[in-house]
N, C-alpha and C positions, 0 to 999 in steps of 0.2 A: 455573563451572568454564572454558571458554574451549574448549570441545569441540563440535565441528561433526560430525553422525550423519546417516546415512542409513538408510531404512529399503525392506526389498523385502520384496514382497508373494509369501511363496511358499505361496499358501493350503492348508490354513485359518489359516495366523498369517503374521507379520509380522517378519521379523527385524531387529534392531537393529545397522547397523556404522558403526564408528567412523571419518571422512575426516582425523579432521584435531582434532592437539592443541595448545594452549601458544597458541591467539591473545587478547587481550585484549579482552572484552568485546565478542564479535560481536553485532552488533544488527539491521542492514536487509540482504536476500540478494536476488539474482533470480539467473536461467542462462540461459544460454545454449552452443550448442554454438559456442564460440570457436576452437576447433582444426580444425572442420569433418571430425572423425574419425566423426562419429555419436554422439558421446555427448554428453551434457549437461553443462559445465561449470557450479561456481557461481560468481557474483561477490559477494562479501561485503565491508561498510563496518564497523570495528571500531574500536574505541579513544576512544567517545566521551568520555568522564566523565574530571575530574580527580582531585583528592586526595579532595572531599567527594561523591564516587559519586553527582552529581546533575548534571540537564542546565543547570542556571545556574551550573555550574562545568565548562566545557568541557576538556579537556588542548590546552594550545598547540600540542603537535605531533601532537596525536591526530586522529582521523576520517579514517584509511588506508580504501583499496582494495585490497584482494588478488581475484585469481581463482584458485581451485583446480582443477588438470587432473586431470580423472576419467579413472582410468589405463583404463576399457572393458574388460567381461566382467569385472568386481569379482567376483571370490569372498568380497569382504568382509574389512574392517577392516584396509586397505590405506590408509598414509598418503597422502593426495593431495599434489602438488607445490603450493605457493603461489607465486602470481608476484605484483609488485608493479603495482598500476595508476596509482595517485596519492595525493593527500592533500589535505582540505579542512577547516580547524577545525568540528568541530559536524557533523560529517558522520552523518547518521542514517536517510537513504532514498535509496535507488537504485534505478533501472530501467535493462536493457539492450537494447537495441534499435536500429532506425534510425530516427532523428529526424530530420537533416537531409540525410541521402545514402544512399545503398543500398550501396554499396559496402563499408562498414569498418564491423565495429561500434562502437557509442556508447554510454558509460554517461552517463545523464543523473542526477547528484549534486546533492541538496538537501539542506544542514545543517539543523540544528534550530534554533540559537542562536550566537551569534556569539560571539568572544573578550573584548569591552567591555562590551557591554549584551544581556539575554535577547531586547530587542526591537527590537534593533538592523536594518535591513536586509541580508538575506542574499546573498550571491555565488552564484548557479548553477553550477553547473560541466560542460560536457560532456566527458568526455573518451573522445577517437577512437584505437580501434586501431593502433599503429605496423607497419611491415612485418612487425617480428617482435615479434608477440603476447606475449612472455615479456619482453620487456622493458618499460620504463614507459612510460607512454601517452601522448600528447599533452592537453595540459591547454589550456580556454580558457573564460573568464566572459561568459557569454550574456547574465546579468542579475545588476544587483546592486542594484536599488535600488526594487523591486517590492514585495517578501514578506519579509514577519519570521513568525518563531516558525512554519516548515513544520512539521507531524506526518506529512502523507502524500503520497504522489505514487503516483496510479497509472498503468499504461501503457493505453494505448487503440489499437485496431487496426481500420482501413477507415474511422475516423472522417474525415478530411479528403476533402473532395472531389475527386476527379478526382487522386489521388495514393497512392501505396503506402505513404509515408512512417507513424509512427506518431506517437502524439502523447501528452501530458500532460493528469492531471487535477490540479490541485493544491491541500490544503487548508492553509489558513496562516491565520493571524491577519486576512487580509483576507477570510476566507472561502474562497468555491469558485471556481477559474479554472483555465480551460480554456488553453492552452501547444501549440501548434502550429510548427512553420516553414511558410512560405509558399515554394514554390520560385520563384516567379515574380519575386515580390520579392526574395528572398534574406534575409527578416527573419524573427525572429520576433514569433509576434502571440499575443496573451494578450485573451482574452475573459472579462468576467465575467459569472460564474455568477449569482452571490448573495452578500451581506455576510454571511450566518451569523448566530449568536445572538451579539445585541448589550446582552441586557439582565441578565444575571448579572455582569457584569464587577464593578460593585463589592462582590458576595460570593464572587467567583471567582478572579479578577484575570486570568481568559479571555475571548478574546472570536472570534469569526471560524468557522474550521470543524477538526474532528479528522480526520478521514476523508469520504470522497466516493467516488464510482463513478456510471458512466452505463447506463443501462436503457435496451433497442430494443424497441419495440411495434410491429410488422409491418413495413412497408419504412420506417417512421422510426427510425435506429441512433441517434440522439441522442433519443430520445423524451421523459427525464425525469433527473433528476440525484437519486440520495438521497444525505442529509448525514448524518452525526453532530457533534453540535455542541456547544460547542465544543471547545480538548482536553480529552481526557480527561472528557468532559461527557455531559450526562445528556439532551440534545433527538437526537430523529431528526425529520428536516425532508426534506422533498421539494420540488423545483423545477421548476414541469411549465409549459409553454404548447402553444398549439394543436399539433395532429399535422402533420409533415411541413414545418413552418417550421424552414430552417437555425439554427443553434444561433447563430451569428455575429450574426444578425438579431432573434432570438427575443426578444420581454420575459418575462421567465420571473418567476412569480409562486409565492413561498415558502409552503408549508403545514406547519408542526407536525404529526406522525403521531402519536408518541407525547412523553412525558416520563418516564423512568425514575428515580422518586425525585427526593431533593434531594441537592444537593452533597455533600461529606461536609467535614471540620475542616480539611482540602488545599482544599478548595475545587473538588474534582473528582464525577464521577459514574460510571457503569459502562459506558460505548458506548467503542468502542473500533477497531471494524472494521464495514466493510460490501463484498459483496459483490454484483454481478449478476452470471446466468446463466441459461439456460432449462432450468428443471430439469423440467420437464413436457412439455416439447415441443411444445408448442403455436406455438411460433414468437415468443413473448413473452419478455421477460425476468421473472423475478422477483428479490428480493433477498434476502440473508441478512444480520442485524444481531446482532455479538458484541459479549456482554455480561460483563464480568470478575466481578461481584458486587459486595458477599456479596447471596444470594438474598432477595429473590423476582428482584432484577435481575441475573440469572447465566444465560447459556445461549446458545442461539441463536435466533432468531425469525424467521419466514421470511413475506416478505409477497409479494403477489400483487396486481397490478392489476386493479380494476373498470372505471375510468376514469380514465387515466393526466393526461389534460389538467385533470382538476379535482380531481387529487390523492387518488384513492377509492382504498383497498386496505383487500382482507382481509388478516388475520394469523392463525400458530399460533405454538405453541411447537414447536421440536423439539428441543432440548436443554437441560437444565439443568446441564452443565459448563462452570466458568468458562471463559469464550472470550476469549484476545487479539486472536487472527487466525484466518483461516480460510481456507482453498486448494482449491480445486475443479478437479473431474479425475477422469474415467472410471477409478477406480481399481480396480473389476473387471472391464474390458472387455466388460461388456453394451451397451454404446452409448446409457448414460445418467449424468448429471452427477451424480455423488457429492462430500461436501465432507467435507475433516478440518482439526482445530481441536486447538491448543494453547493450553494453560491460563494463565491470568495467575498470575507470582509473581515481581514485581519488589520489590525493596528501598525503599524509603523511600517507594513510591506505594502497591501492592496486593500482596498475596501469598494467593493462593487457598489454602486450607488442602487440597486434596488436586488440586495442580494433575497433569491427564494430557495425552499426546498420543490423541488420538480418531478413529476413522473412521463416518462415518455413509455407509450406503449406499442407494441411491437403489432400492427394490425395488419400487415402485408401477406 
């Protein structure tokens, strides 16, 4: 429907408020206080598909990025102002932060497919805030020969030694890659964590990774990498290394933790997202895996490391609702991390029978 909503916590209920109407197929979002007024603004890409309504048919003039200006102290249902950032065909995921410098906001944009071929090399675009943030942003292609079929980009803070800059974890046809800007050499560095799932390609047509995230254990803030593989896959894997060894020089070992059923007739499985966070407050990260369905491969599973170096984890099912993506935050203000989910209901891929937006409160 092309509508963007935000939800306000007015305990004991949440109120839904319309922020924008008329955006053609909004898909990837992030947020930042772009205006500097203390309120979070939304950055969003849209208009990905062409006439077929599928990833293999990107719109030639699509892949646009806007930011929505938060009106502040919002009583609800006020249209937020749209401001155009830029465009790149196939734009699917974006992250807002400080990736190559700390003075201006940057948008790291990753297409999922190219205009000529689903599996062609993709241009990674970096959009930099201009003097007037409400004008079109400056665009630079920082890589065009490394990645194919990028499904996810996660923003990582505090992972670059002796640098305040943020970095990116990219899940693509190539597997899992850590990408960051090295201030000394002024170059973008790429560290291959693993190649992902390679054994199902003849059956599914996909390989590599679909989503990935980084977990911390004690004083090692890059202790393990968890990945769901391949694109819309069925395999959950963890990449392990000796504790304390820097990720740039580590030898990563891939261990399969779970396989959630067999691929369907489209060659797809139920896995769609993974997030790492310290939910129990013990100083170590756990992680959550989102499964879109159908049941029993539907909901959210919670994994806790027992021996991260050797890939040993315990797991619990914590939800049975269809889950496309997970958002982590202290939604109740009790100092503990909760999580929210949105159900998976996308034509041509999978449509859950009863897709919902859910909040799961950490009261343990």
